[in-house]
C-alpha positions in Angstrom: 83.1 84.9 73.9 83.3 85.4 77.4 85.7 87.7 78.6 87.1 86.0 81.8 91.0 86.3 81.0 90.4 90.2 82.1 89.4 89.1 85.4 92.6 87.0 85.5 94.2 90.2 84.8 92.5 92.2 87.4 93.8 89.8 90.0 97.3 90.1 88.9 96.8 94.3 89.2 95.9 93.9 92.8 98.8 91.2 93.6 101.4 93.4 92.0 99.8 96.5 93.7 100.4 94.8 97.1 103.7 93.8 96.3 104.8 97.4 95.8 102.7 98.8 98.5 104.8 96.3 100.8 108.5 97.4 99.7 107.7 101.1 99.3 106.7 101.7 103.0 110.2 101.9 104.1 111.1 104.6 101.6 108.2 106.9 103.0 109.0 106.3 106.9 112.7 106.8 106.2 113.1 110.0 106.7 110.7 111.6 109.7 110.5 108.3 111.6 113.6 105.4 111.1 116.3 107.8 110.4 115.7 109.6 113.8 115.0 106.4 115.9 117.7 104.4 114.3 120.3 107.1 113.6 120.8 105.7 110.0 123.4 107.3 107.4 122.6 107.1 103.8 125.1 103.8 103.8 122.9 102.5 106.4 120.1 102.6 104.3 121.6 101.4 101.3 122.6 98.2 103.1 118.7 97.4 104.3 117.9 98.1 100.6 121.0 95.7 99.5 119.7 92.9 101.7 116.1 93.2 100.2 117.8 93.5 96.4 120.1 90.3 97.5 117.4 88.2 98.8 115.2 89.4 95.9 118.0 88.3 93.3 118.1 84.9 95.3 114.3 84.4 95.5 113.7 85.1 91.8 116.6 82.6 90.5 114.5 79.9 92.6 110.9 81.2 92.2 110.8 80.8 88.5 111.9 77.4 88.6 109.7 76.5 91.5 106.5 78.1 89.9 107.1 76.4 86.6 107.0 73.3 88.7 103.9 73.6 91.0 102.1 75.7 89.1 101.1 79.6 89.1 98.0 78.9 91.4 100.0 77.4 94.5 103.0 79.3 93.6 101.6 82.5 93.6 99.7 82.1 96.8 102.6 80.5 98.9 104.5 84.0 97.6 101.8 86.4 98.6 101.5 84.6 102.2 105.0 84.9 103.0 105.7 88.2 101.8 102.7 89.4 103.8 104.0 88.0 107.0 107.4 89.6 105.9 105.7 92.9 105.6 104.2 92.6 109.1 107.3 91.8 110.8 109.2 95.2 110.0 106.4 96.9 112.9 108.1 94.4 115.4 111.7 95.2 114.7 113.9 97.1 117.1 117.1 97.8 115.4 119.1 98.2 112.1 120.1 94.4 112.2 116.4 93.4 112.4 115.4 95.6 109.5 118.2 93.9 107.3 116.8 90.3 108.5 113.3 91.4 107.7 114.1 93.2 104.6 115.7 89.9 103.3 112.5 88.0 103.9 110.6 90.3 102.2 112.9 90.3 99.1 112.8 86.3 98.8 109.2 86.1 99.1 108.3 89.1 97.0 110.2 87.3 94.2 107.3 85.1 93.3 105.2 88.1 91.9 106.6 88.5 88.4 107.4 84.9 87.6 103.9 83.9 88.2 102.2 87.0 86.9 104.2 86.6 83.6 103.5 82.9 83.3 99.7 83.7 84.1 99.8 86.2 81.1 101.3 83.4 78.8 98.6 80.9 79.8 95.5 82.9 79.6 96.3 85.3 76.4 97.5 85.1 72.7 100.3 87.1 71.7 98.7 90.0 70.4 97.1 90.7 73.8 100.0 90.0 76.2 102.0 93.0 76.2 98.3 94.7 76.9 98.0 92.5 79.6 101.3 92.6 81.0 100.9 96.6 80.9 97.6 96.4 82.8 98.7 94.1 85.7 102.3 96.1 85.9 100.2 99.6 86.2 99.7 97.7 90.0 103.5 98.5 90.7 102.6 102.4 89.9 99.3 102.3 92.0 101.0 100.7 94.7 103.6 103.4 94.8 100.7 106.1 94.3 98.3 104.5 97.2 101.7 104.1 99.7 102.4 107.9 99.8 98.6 108.5 100.3 98.3 105.8 103.1 101.5 105.2 104.8 102.5 109.1 106.4 98.4 109.1 107.7 98.7 105.9 109.6 102.3 107.0 110.5 100.6 110.1 111.8 97.2 108.9 113.2 98.9 105.4 114.7 102.5 104.6 114.6 105.6 103.8 112.2 104.7 100.3 113.2 101.1 100.3 112.5 102.0 101.5 108.6 104.0 98.1 108.1 101.3 96.0 110.0 98.1 97.3 108.3 99.6 97.2 104.9 101.0 94.0 105.2 97.7 92.6 106.3 96.0 93.4 103.0 97.9 90.5 101.1 95.5 87.8 102.8 92.4 89.6 101.5 94.0 89.0 98.0 94.8 85.6 98.9 91.1 84.5 99.4 89.9 85.9 95.8 92.7 84.2 94.0 92.2 80.9 95.7 88.3 81.0 94.5 88.7 82.5 91.2 91.9 80.6 89.5 91.9 77.7 87.3 93.5 77.1 84.1 91.8 78.4 80.9 91.2 74.8 79.9 89.6 73.8 83.0 87.7 76.6 84.0 83.9 76.6 84.1 83.6 80.4 83.4 86.0 80.1 79.9 83.5 78.9 77.0 84.9 77.4 73.8 85.5 80.6 72.1 87.6 82.4 74.5 89.3 79.1 75.1 90.2 79.2 71.1 91.2 82.6 71.2 93.6 82.0 73.9 95.2 79.4 72.0 94.7 80.9 68.7 98.5 81.3 68.3 99.7 78.2 65.6 103.0 77.6 66.8 102.4 77.7 70.6 99.5 75.1 69.6 101.7 73.0 67.6 104.2 72.9 70.6 101.4 72.0 73.2 102.7 68.4 73.7 106.4 69.5 74.4 105.3 71.8 76.7 104.2 69.1 79.0 108.0 67.7 78.7 110.4 68.4 81.8 113.3 70.3 81.0 116.9 71.0 82.7 116.6 74.8 84.0 120.5 75.3 83.2 119.7 74.5 79.4 117.9 78.1 79.0 121.6 79.7 80.0 122.5 78.5 76.4 120.6 80.4 74.6 121.4 84.4 73.4 117.2 85.1 73.5 117.9 84.4 77.6 121.1 86.5 77.6 119.1 89.3 76.1 116.3 89.4 78.7 118.7 89.0 81.4 121.2 91.7 80.3 117.7 94.4 79.5 116.6 93.5 83.0 120.5 94.4 84.6 120.4 97.7 83.4 117.0 99.0 83.3 115.3 97.2 86.6 117.7 99.3 89.0 116.5 102.7 87.5 113.0 101.9 89.0 114.8 100.7 92.3 115.9 103.8 92.4 113.2 105.9 92.0 111.2 104.0 94.0 113.7 104.1 97.2 115.3 107.4 97.0 112.8 109.7 95.4 111.1 110.6 98.8 114.6 111.7 99.9 115.3 113.5 96.6 112.2 115.9 97.3 113.1 116.2 101.0 116.6 117.4 100.2 115.8 119.2 97.1 112.5 121.1 98.1 112.2 120.4 102.1 109.3 118.2 101.3 108.4 115.4 104.6 105.4 113.4 105.8 102.1 114.1 104.1 103.9 116.8 101.7 105.1 114.1 99.8 101.8 112.2 99.0 100.8 114.6 95.9 104.1 114.9 94.1 104.8 111.1 94.7 101.2 110.5 93.7 101.6 112.2 90.1 105.1 110.7 89.6 103.6 107.1 89.9 100.6 108.0 88.3 102.5 108.8 85.0 104.1 105.8 85.4 100.8 103.8 85.4 99.8 105.5 82.3 102.9 104.6 80.6 102.4 100.9 81.4 99.3 100.6 80.1 100.5 102.8 76.9 103.5 100.6 76.4 101.4 97.3 76.3 98.8 99.1 73.7 101.2 100.4 71.4 102.8 97.1 70.5 99.5 95.4 70.3 98.8 98.6 67.9 101.6 97.9 65.7 100.7 94.0 65.7 97.1 94.4 64.8 96.8 97.7 62.9 99.9 97.7 61.3 100.7 93.9 60.6 104.1 93.9 62.3 105.1 90.5 63.8 105.0 90.6 67.6 108.7 90.6 68.3 109.4 93.1 66.1 106.8 95.5 67.5 108.0 95.0 70.9 111.2 96.3 69.6 110.1 99.1 68.2 108.1 100.1 71.1 111.0 99.1 73.4 113.1 102.0 71.5 110.4 104.6 71.4 110.0 104.4 75.4 113.6 104.0 75.9 113.6 108.1 74.6 111.1 108.6 77.3 114.3 108.3 80.1 116.6 111.2 78.3 114.7 114.2 79.8 115.4 113.0 83.4 118.8 114.7 83.1 117.2 118.1 83.1 115.0 117.4 85.8 117.0 119.2 88.8 117.8 122.3 86.4 114.3 122.7 85.5 113.0 122.1 88.8 115.0 125.0 90.1 112.2 127.1 88.2 109.4 125.2 89.6 109.3 121.8 91.5 106.6 120.8 89.6 108.5 120.6 86.2 110.9 118.1 88.2 107.8 115.9 89.1 106.5 115.8 85.4 109.9 115.0 83.9 110.7 112.1 86.3 107.1 111.3 85.9 107.5 110.9 81.9 110.9 109.3 82.6 109.2 106.5 84.9 106.2 106.3 82.2 109.0 105.3 79.9 110.2 102.8 82.5 107.1 100.9 82.9 106.4 101.1 78.9 109.9 99.5 78.4 109.1 96.9 81.0 105.5 96.0 79.7 107.3 95.1 76.5 110.7 93.5 77.5 108.5 91.0 79.7 106.5 89.9 76.8 109.6 89.1 74.6 110.2 86.2 76.9 106.8 84.6 76.0 107.3 85.3 72.5 110.5 83.7 72.0 110.3 80.8 74.8 107.5 78.0 75.3 105.2 78.6 78.0 106.7 76.0 80.5 110.1 77.6 80.7 108.5 81.3 80.7 108.8 81.6 84.5 112.0 80.4 84.8 113.6 82.7 82.6 111.4 85.8 84.0 113.2 84.6 87.3 116.5 84.8 85.8 116.2 88.1 84.3 114.4 89.4 87.1 117.4 88.0 89.4 119.7 90.4 87.2 117.8 93.1 87.6 118.1 92.6 91.4 121.8 92.5 91.1 121.9 95.7 89.2 119.6 97.2 91.9 122.3 95.9 94.6 124.9 97.8 92.5 122.8 100.7 91.8 121.9 100.8 95.8 125.7 100.8 96.6 126.6 103.7 94.4 123.6 105.9 95.5 124.6 105.2 99.2 128.3 106.2 98.6 127.6 108.9 96.5 124.9 110.8 98.8 127.2 110.1 102.1 130.1 111.7 100.2 128.5 114.7 98.6 126.3 115.1 101.6 129.4 115.6 103.7 130.6 118.1 101.0 127.1 120.1 101.6 126.5 119.3 98.0 124.3 116.4 98.2 122.4 117.8 94.7 125.8 116.7 92.8 125.0 113.2 93.7 121.5 113.2 92.6 122.6 114.5 89.3 125.2 111.7 88.8 122.3 109.4 89.3 119.9 110.9 87.0 122.8 110.5 84.3 122.8 107.0 84.8 118.7 106.7 84.9 118.5 108.7 81.5 121.1 106.4 79.3 120.4 102.5 80.7 117.5 102.3 78.2 118.9 103.3 75.2 122.0 100.8 76.2 119.7 98.1 77.3 118.1 98.2 73.6 121.5 98.4 71.6 122.6 95.4 73.6 119.5 93.1 73.2 119.3 94.2 69.3 122.8 92.7 69.0 122.1 89.7 70.8 118.8 89.0 69.2 119.0 90.6 65.5 116.1 88.8 64.2 113.2 86.5 65.8 113.9 82.6 66.6 111.3 80.9 69.1 113.3 78.6 71.0 112.3 75.0 71.4 113.6 73.2 74.4 
């Protein structure tokens, strides 16, 4: 059997790496460059983050349906071209309003990444391998976050903050060349032999529904299913936590420990490296339950989601233990981000477990939109809290409140999802 499906995962991994590299640049330049040049308050920065999130939410709502119609090859290519242009444009902005505009452009264009990637995994992998494949490509969100603090401060110091946006944004065009050359559907790919194709299509239920997968459907029908709402609420409650870490962790490290510029590189890289390990482990663990323990895929995902929900709880103690040693706080936050990514690898895969392939990108987009709305709410909360407590001279209290929210979100999401989908039911559209 050929193994070309793993080459496809490699493409998804690098696209996701670029996706997160581009979106994190602003948080690394905020404290030492952008705040000083543009005089931003915490609420100004929150407004810029919110602009990204609103556009991202709208983009996800549209992107899933578009990708289900035009296919992953064209849809993914268009998305990365547009978001690379948006990332480069940050280097030419001269005021706060300009940043709000280009962040909106980046948000709406970056929205194509996850619907396209999840749909690609559904097309290229049987259910028992999907969580692992998702976990692997989803580590790109962590590796992008690892490379960003290693690259961005160095580029800014050597050249300028403008060049940090321009050079990182240009990377997407390199990926586009490989995607266009390498990607086909497995049924028509010359590097996929009959044995691998049979392995990809080994799920009996999906093979039986192959014909119905070709029939078009009305997007709004997806909102009738409890399974859609279980995914939507799971994303609404947990995605914002990742956004919070991504956009405010550098500021936390500066306010708590006085870290600036290149001093941020190693702590942030450590946090996101732990997150990457969590992503792969989350995908592997549900596969272990399926293959070694004989648990049905849906219930294996549920068990794995609960395990990784507990990883988030220790972040409650990160500040207290961090007062003894900064690296204790770094490690605890890293465990929490690992929990998020292990949770994320499995919640994404529940979509392809329950829905036919033709609807996977659409459902993923709806859930992603909910997660982006949650990101808007958490950015607003963070901006208000941090400005309020900064004025009182106790910004650490604001961070503690946010860490309480971060610690409890996953268990709450798991309980609601469990109530909405107490047993496995495959949706027919």
